[in-house]
C-alpha positions as CSV (number, residue, x, y, z in Angstrom):
1,X,-19.8,8.5,-35.7
2,X,-21.4,7.4,-32.4
3,X,-21.6,9.5,-29.3
4,X,-22.6,9.2,-25.6
5,X,-23.3,12.0,-23.2
6,X,-23.3,11.8,-19.4
7,X,-24.9,14.3,-17.1
8,X,-24.0,15.0,-13.4
9,X,-25.5,17.0,-10.6
10,X,-22.9,19.8,-10.9
11,X,-19.6,20.7,-12.6
12,X,-17.6,20.0,-9.4
13,X,-18.8,16.4,-9.2
14,X,-17.9,15.8,-12.8
15,X,-14.4,17.4,-12.4
16,X,-13.8,15.2,-9.3
17,X,-14.1,12.1,-11.4
18,X,-11.0,12.9,-13.4
19,X,-9.0,14.5,-10.6
20,X,-9.8,18.0,-11.8
21,X,-7.1,17.8,-14.4
22,X,-8.3,18.2,-18.0
23,X,-5.0,16.7,-19.2
24,X,-6.4,13.4,-18.1
25,X,-9.3,13.8,-20.6
26,X,-6.7,14.4,-23.4
27,X,-5.0,11.2,-22.3
28,X,-8.4,9.4,-22.4
29,X,-8.9,10.6,-26.0
30,X,-5.5,9.1,-27.0
31,X,-6.0,5.8,-25.1
32,X,-9.5,5.0,-26.5
33,X,-9.1,7.0,-29.8
34,X,-12.2,9.1,-29.2
35,X,-13.1,12.8,-28.9
36,X,-14.1,14.2,-25.5
37,X,-16.2,17.4,-25.1
38,X,-17.2,18.7,-21.6
39,X,-19.0,21.8,-20.4
40,X,-20.5,22.6,-17.1
41,X,-22.1,19.4,-15.7
42,X,-22.0,17.2,-18.8
43,X,-19.4,15.2,-20.8
44,X,-19.7,13.8,-24.3
45,X,-17.7,11.0,-26.0
46,X,-17.5,10.6,-29.7
47,X,-16.0,7.7,-31.6
48,X,-16.2,5.3,-34.4
49,X,-17.0,2.2,-32.4
50,X,-20.0,1.9,-30.1
51,X,-18.2,-0.8,-28.0
52,X,-15.4,1.6,-27.2
53,X,-17.8,4.3,-26.1
54,X,-19.5,1.7,-23.8
55,X,-16.1,1.0,-22.3
56,X,-15.6,4.7,-21.6
57,X,-19.1,5.1,-20.1
58,X,-18.3,2.1,-17.9
59,X,-15.0,3.8,-16.8
60,X,-17.0,6.8,-15.6
61,X,-19.5,4.6,-13.8
62,X,-16.6,2.9,-12.0
63,X,-15.1,6.3,-11.1
64,X,-18.5,7.5,-9.8
65,X,-18.8,4.4,-7.7
66,X,-15.4,4.9,-6.3
67,X,-16.2,8.6,-5.6
68,X,-19.4,7.6,-3.7
69,X,-17.4,5.1,-1.6
70,X,-15.0,7.8,-0.5
71,X,-12.3,7.6,-3.0
72,X,-10.8,11.1,-3.7
73,X,-9.8,10.5,-7.3
74,X,-6.3,11.8,-8.1
75,X,-5.0,12.2,-11.7
76,X,-2.9,9.1,-10.9
77,X,-6.0,7.1,-9.8
78,X,-7.8,8.2,-13.0
79,X,-4.9,7.0,-15.2
80,X,-4.6,3.6,-13.4
81,X,-8.4,2.9,-13.5
82,X,-8.6,4.1,-17.1
83,X,-5.7,1.7,-18.2
84,X,-7.3,-1.2,-16.2
85,X,-10.6,-0.7,-18.1
86,X,-8.8,-0.4,-21.4
87,X,-7.1,-3.7,-20.7
88,X,-10.5,-5.3,-20.5
89,X,-10.6,-5.6,-16.7
90,X,-13.6,-3.4,-16.0
91,X,-15.4,-6.2,-14.1
92,X,-12.4,-6.4,-11.8
93,X,-12.6,-2.7,-11.0
94,X,-16.3,-2.9,-10.4
95,X,-15.8,-5.6,-7.8
96,X,-13.3,-3.3,-6.0
97,X,-16.0,-0.7,-5.4
98,X,-18.9,-3.2,-4.9
99,X,-19.3,-3.5,-1.2
100,X,-16.1,-1.5,-0.9
101,X,-13.9,-1.7,2.2
102,X,-13.5,1.8,3.3
103,X,-11.3,2.8,6.2
104,X,-12.5,6.1,7.6
105,X,-9.8,7.9,9.4
106,X,-9.7,11.3,11.0
107,X,-8.3,13.1,8.0
108,X,-9.2,10.9,5.0
109,X,-10.9,7.8,3.7
110,X,-8.7,4.9,2.6
111,X,-10.3,3.0,-0.3
112,X,-8.6,0.1,-2.0
113,X,-7.9,0.8,-5.7
114,X,-7.3,-2.7,-7.1
115,X,-8.9,-6.0,-6.5
116,X,-5.7,-7.3,-4.9
117,X,-5.7,-4.3,-2.5
118,X,-9.2,-5.1,-1.4
119,X,-8.4,-8.8,-0.8
120,X,-5.3,-7.7,1.1
121,X,-7.4,-5.6,3.5
122,X,-10.0,-8.5,3.8
123,X,-7.1,-10.8,4.7
124,X,-5.8,-8.4,7.4
125,X,-9.2,-8.3,8.9
126,X,-9.5,-12.1,9.2
127,X,-6.0,-13.4,9.8
128,X,-3.7,-13.0,12.7
129,X,-0.6,-12.9,10.5
130,X,-0.6,-11.5,6.9
131,X,2.4,-11.2,4.6
132,X,2.1,-8.6,1.8
133,X,4.7,-9.3,-0.8
134,X,5.2,-7.3,-4.0
135,X,6.9,-4.4,-5.8
136,X,7.1,-0.8,-4.7
137,X,4.0,1.3,-5.2
138,X,1.4,-1.5,-4.6
139,X,0.2,0.0,-1.3
140,X,1.2,-3.0,0.8
141,X,2.7,-0.9,3.6
142,X,0.3,2.1,3.3
143,X,-2.8,-0.1,3.6
144,X,-1.2,-2.0,6.6
145,X,-0.7,1.3,8.4
146,X,-4.3,2.3,7.6
147,X,-5.6,-1.0,9.0
148,X,-3.5,-0.5,12.1
149,X,-4.7,3.0,12.7
150,X,-8.3,1.9,12.2
151,X,-7.8,-0.9,14.7
152,X,-6.4,1.5,17.2
153,X,-9.2,4.0,16.7
154,X,-11.8,1.3,17.2
155,X,-9.9,0.1,20.4
156,X,-9.4,-3.3,18.9
157,X,-5.7,-3.0,19.9
158,X,-4.0,-0.8,22.6
159,X,-1.0,0.2,20.5
160,X,0.7,0.0,17.2
161,X,4.3,-1.2,16.9
162,X,6.3,-0.3,13.7
163,X,9.6,-2.0,13.0
164,X,12.0,-2.8,10.2
165,X,15.5,-4.1,10.0
166,X,18.1,-1.3,9.9
167,X,20.3,-3.1,7.4
168,X,22.4,-0.1,6.5
169,X,23.5,0.3,10.2
170,X,23.8,-3.5,10.7
171,X,21.3,-3.1,13.6
172,X,24.3,-1.6,15.5
173,X,22.5,1.6,16.5
174,X,24.3,2.4,19.7
175,X,26.8,4.7,18.0
176,X,24.1,6.9,16.5
177,X,23.1,10.1,18.4
178,X,19.8,10.5,20.2
179,X,17.4,8.1,22.0
180,X,16.0,4.9,20.4
181,X,13.2,6.7,18.5
182,X,15.6,9.2,17.0
183,X,18.1,6.5,16.1
184,X,15.6,4.4,14.1
185,X,13.5,7.3,12.8
186,X,15.5,7.6,9.5
187,X,14.7,4.0,8.6
188,X,11.0,4.3,9.3
189,X,10.3,7.5,7.3
190,X,7.9,5.7,4.9
191,X,5.8,4.7,7.8
192,X,5.9,8.2,9.3
193,X,4.8,9.6,6.0
194,X,1.9,7.2,5.8
195,X,0.7,8.2,9.3
196,X,1.1,11.9,8.7
197,X,-0.8,11.6,5.4
198,X,-3.8,9.8,7.1
199,X,-3.9,11.7,10.4
200,X,-2.2,14.9,9.8
201,X,1.3,15.8,11.2
202,X,0.1,17.1,14.5
203,X,-2.0,14.1,15.5
204,X,0.5,11.7,14.0
205,X,3.3,13.2,16.1
206,X,1.1,13.1,19.2
207,X,0.4,9.4,18.8
208,X,4.0,8.6,18.2
209,X,5.0,10.8,21.2
210,X,7.4,12.9,19.3
211,X,6.2,16.2,20.9
212,X,6.8,14.9,24.4
213,X,10.1,16.1,25.8
214,X,11.0,13.4,28.3
215,X,12.0,10.0,27.0
216,X,10.1,8.1,29.8
217,X,6.9,10.2,29.3
218,X,7.1,9.5,25.5
219,X,7.2,5.7,26.1
220,X,4.3,5.8,28.6
221,X,2.0,8.1,26.6
222,X,2.6,7.2,22.9
223,X,0.2,4.9,21.2
224,X,2.6,4.1,18.3
225,X,5.9,2.5,19.2
226,X,8.9,2.8,16.9
227,X,11.5,0.1,17.4
228,X,14.3,-1.5,15.4
229,X,13.8,-5.2,14.7
230,X,16.8,-6.2,17.0
231,X,14.9,-4.7,20.0
232,X,12.0,-7.2,19.5
233,X,14.0,-10.1,21.0
234,X,12.6,-11.4,24.3
235,X,9.3,-9.5,24.1
236,X,5.7,-10.7,24.0
237,X,3.6,-8.3,21.9
238,X,0.1,-8.5,23.2
239,X,-3.0,-6.4,22.2
240,X,-1.0,-4.7,19.5
241,X,-1.0,-4.3,15.8
242,X,2.5,-5.0,14.7
243,X,4.0,-4.1,11.2
244,X,7.3,-5.4,10.0
245,X,8.3,-3.4,6.9
246,X,11.1,-4.2,4.5
247,X,11.0,-7.8,5.6
248,X,13.1,-9.0,2.7
249,X,16.1,-7.7,4.6
250,X,15.5,-9.9,7.6
251,X,17.6,-13.1,8.1
252,X,15.7,-16.3,8.7
253,X,16.7,-16.1,12.4
254,X,15.3,-12.6,12.7
255,X,12.1,-13.5,10.9
256,X,11.4,-16.5,13.2
257,X,12.2,-14.3,16.3
258,X,9.8,-11.7,15.2
259,X,6.9,-14.0,14.3
260,X,7.2,-15.8,17.7
261,X,6.7,-12.5,19.5
262,X,2.9,-12.6,18.7
263,X,0.9,-12.4,21.9
264,X,-2.8,-12.5,22.8
265,X,-5.1,-10.0,21.0
266,X,-2.4,-9.0,18.5
267,X,-2.1,-9.0,14.7
268,X,1.0,-8.9,12.5
269,X,1.5,-7.6,9.0
270,X,4.8,-8.3,7.3
271,X,5.6,-6.5,4.1
272,X,8.5,-6.8,1.7
273,X,9.7,-7.0,-1.9
274,X,11.9,-10.1,-2.6
275,X,13.4,-8.3,-5.6
276,X,15.0,-5.6,-3.4
277,X,17.1,-7.6,-1.0
278,X,20.0,-5.6,0.6
279,X,21.4,-8.3,2.8
280,X,25.1,-9.3,2.5
281,X,25.5,-11.8,-0.3
282,X,26.1,-14.7,2.0
283,X,22.9,-14.2,4.0
284,X,19.5,-15.7,2.9
285,X,16.3,-13.6,3.2
286,X,14.0,-14.5,6.0
287,X,11.0,-13.4,3.9
288,X,11.9,-15.8,1.1
289,X,12.3,-18.6,3.7
290,X,9.0,-17.7,5.3
291,X,7.2,-18.0,2.0
292,X,8.5,-21.6,1.6
293,X,8.0,-22.7,5.2
294,X,4.7,-21.0,6.4
295,X,2.6,-21.2,3.2
296,X,0.2,-23.8,4.6
297,X,0.0,-22.8,8.3
298,X,-3.6,-21.9,9.3
299,X,-4.0,-18.4,10.4
300,X,-1.2,-17.1,8.2
301,X,-2.0,-15.7,4.8
302,X,0.4,-14.7,2.1
303,X,-0.8,-12.0,-0.3
304,X,1.2,-11.4,-3.5
305,X,1.0,-8.2,-5.4
306,X,1.8,-7.8,-9.1
307,X,3.0,-5.0,-11.3
308,X,-0.7,-4.3,-12.3
309,X,-1.3,-3.4,-8.6
310,X,1.1,-0.4,-8.7
311,X,-1.0,2.7,-7.8
312,X,1.7,5.3,-8.0
313,X,2.6,7.1,-11.2
314,X,1.8,4.6,-14.1
315,X,5.4,5.0,-15.2
316,X,6.4,3.0,-12.1
317,X,4.5,0.1,-13.4
318,X,6.1,0.4,-16.8
319,X,9.6,0.5,-15.1
320,X,8.8,-2.7,-13.2
321,X,7.5,-4.5,-16.3
322,X,10.5,-3.4,-18.4
323,X,12.9,-4.8,-15.8
324,X,11.0,-8.1,-15.6
325,X,11.0,-8.4,-19.4
326,X,14.7,-7.7,-19.5
327,X,15.4,-10.4,-16.8
328,X,13.1,-12.9,-18.5
329,X,14.8,-12.3,-21.9
330,X,18.4,-12.3,-20.7
331,X,18.4,-14.3,-17.5
332,X,20.1,-11.3,-15.9
333,X,19.3,-11.1,-12.2
334,X,20.9,-9.3,-9.3
335,X,23.9,-11.3,-8.2
336,X,22.9,-11.6,-4.5
337,X,19.5,-13.0,-5.6
338,X,21.3,-15.8,-7.6
339,X,23.5,-16.7,-4.6
340,X,20.6,-16.6,-2.2
341,X,18.7,-19.3,-4.2
């Protein structure tokens, strides 16, 4: 029986490495087939194979590097990093936290948790238009919002513009009660949630202008503009960080209209999941067409996320993988996807 013991400066630091949830240590025992003992400021691993113990020690070194870079390790983070190391991709995880890209916002630090997330943020920093394409839970929209808030805080842009196609309402929003922000708000809840998570609800609402009573004052004083995609037509978006979410639900005409709004000093991030298209069956996805048409245009970068980049509950990744295996084995695809192709 081999063993390895790690010591830390205090019990709190050690607990922070596994999200303060000792159930994660029980899962660690099952995944690596080892015994784990921890007291106060030390943790010991016992197992039959020295190589396995080296993997586990490497896991905690990676967690420590992430913690020092500002990552607040949640139980979900611990599980995702643990499974990545168990799959033999420890080197990939080390490169995530080596010269890590940290976005320091008022309420929290945003740290990429996979190598693809890190490359995505690097791409946003160096390209005027970036497409983030992939399944739910990969952080493509959350990280785009973080990059936008960082650019606004550093005064690299004057405002943030958030938009998405309101497919359920057919972009015919006039019959809905309230002003424009109130009409589109239900469709942009994921973006609101991201802003509130990073800045806090009070500061988020202030930047969006939601606590300003008069509609004209809201438009003049808010730094974050909320608008349905249909309202982008005819505008030139200058000195802005523009995010188009749920882009798989744009038509080719809408996508071209949106991309050609790009003005001086602006950046655009377009996010979407081509497996979740909600357009009518006779309409083709503007995101799918953009992937084919714009792939070699300088200044435009396409970043594709995979199931392994899911950073939500690990069960989400298993669900995505199960559906993919089912489709590969049976050839069963969503009917509208077949027609779109």
